[in-house]
N, C-alpha and C positions, 0 to 999 in steps of 0.2 A: 269476416272479422272487420271491424271498423278501422278507419284510418288512424284514429287516436290510439287504439289498442296496438296496432302495428308499430307506430312511432314509439309508444311506451315500451314495447318489447325490444325494439332496437336500442333505445336508451339504456335499458337494463343490461343488455348484452354488452354494449360499449363500456358502460361504467364498471361492470364486473371485470372486464378485461383490464381496465385501467387500475382498479384496486388490486387485482391479482399481480400485475407487474410491479406495482408500488410496494406491496407488502409481502410478496413471496419470499421464501427463504433464500438467502444469498447463495450463489453457486460455490462449490468447493474451489479452492485455489488450485491451479495446475501444479503438477509436480515440477520441481526444478532441480537441476544439478549445475552448480557453479563452483568456481575455485576461489580461494583466498589468493591475495597477491603472492603468497609464498607457496602456492600450489596445493594446499589442503582442500580436499573435496567437501562441499557442503550440499546436503540434500534436504529438501523441505521436510520429508518424513522424519528426519532426525530430531525435529523440533515440534512434533505433534504434541498438543496439550499446552503449548506455549504460544504467546502472541508474537507475530513477526511483523516488523515494519520494513518494507523494501523501498528505498529512495533511489530511483533510477536517475543518474546524473551524468553529465559530461563536463569536462574542464572548460570547454569553449562556450558554455551556456551561462550567460549572466544571471538569470533567475536561480540557476543551480548554485552558483557561488553565494547568492544571498541566502538560500535555504540552508546551507551547511551549518552555520552556527546554531540555527533553530533546531535542526535535527540533532545536533550534539546536545543541546539542552534537554530535548525529549529523551535522548539516550540516558543522560545523567539522572533525570527524574524517574524513569520507569525501569531501569535495568534491575534494580533490587526487587521489583515486583514481577520479574520473570519475562519482561518484554525484551525481545531481540530486535535491535535496530541495526540495519545494514545499509550502507551506501553501496549501490550497485552501479559500477562504472560501465557505461555503454558508449559505443561509437567513438572511442577514444583510445589512445595508446600511451598516455602519460602514466607515471607511477602513481597509482591511486593513494597509497599510504602517504607518500611525500606531499601530494596535492592536498589531501585532507588535513595533514598536519600543518601545512603552510597556511591553511585557512582556520586554524585553531580547533580542529575537530579530533576527537579521540575515539569515535565510534568505529566499529570494524567495517571493513570494506570487502566487497566481492567483485569479481570480474564477470560481467554479464556476457551473454552470447546471443546470437541471432534467434536461437530457439526460445530462450527466455523472453526476449523482447516480443516475439510473435505471440507466445502463449499468454503473456500478461498484457498484450495490447499496447505496448509502449511505442507510440508513434510521435511522441513529443517528450522533451525533458524540461523540467523534472516531472516525473510521474511517481506518485506515492501510492503504494498498495499496502493495506493493513490486513493481515490474515489473522482471524480469531483463533482462540484456543481449540476450537473444534475443526479447524482447517478451512473454514469458509471465509471468503473475501467480505470484510465488514466495512471497508472504505477504499475508495479509489479516486484519485484526483490527478489532474494535470495542471502544470503551472504553479506559480507561487504568488501569494499576495500577503498583505499585512495580517490578515486574519487566519491564515492557514495553520500556523502553529497552535493557536487557541482551539481551532476546530479539531485538529489531530489530538490535542490533549483531552478534549471532551469525548471524542470517540474512544480513546484508550481508557479513560476513567469509567465511562459508561459500560464498556465491555468487561472490564475487570470486575466491576461491581456485579454485573449480571452473572458472571461465572464464579463469583465468590472469592475473588482475589483482591484483598485490600492493601 
């Protein structure tokens, strides 16, 4: 086999792997069990068929405090279309409801735990995970910037259109 043919075969193999990684189907979201601040149990499977946005935050995190009003706007815009937005408190022991209310938010909160942090790869806050109606992770990001809200809105609108929810 000529050197050119070998190089071409390696190129095809490498590019195939790249495109497989880029365009493969998203993995299913891990199961979770968390509690609301008043102790009610919330399990991912209870919301199968609905879109879920998990915003992992902590009160000591400045970008988290900046993201809260934007997440509340997303909650207001998408809740009538079946999207569940949850603020998931992690690495913190403040009262999540009081904290969110103090920052002008009305979206529901959950109290995270080490298992959920590990399963969802939360190694920084804020971390935002969007779970599609089919249970697959359709978006995951860490940190917050001025374009994050618009990006999340696009992700949600595109997914809802794709699954026929307008």
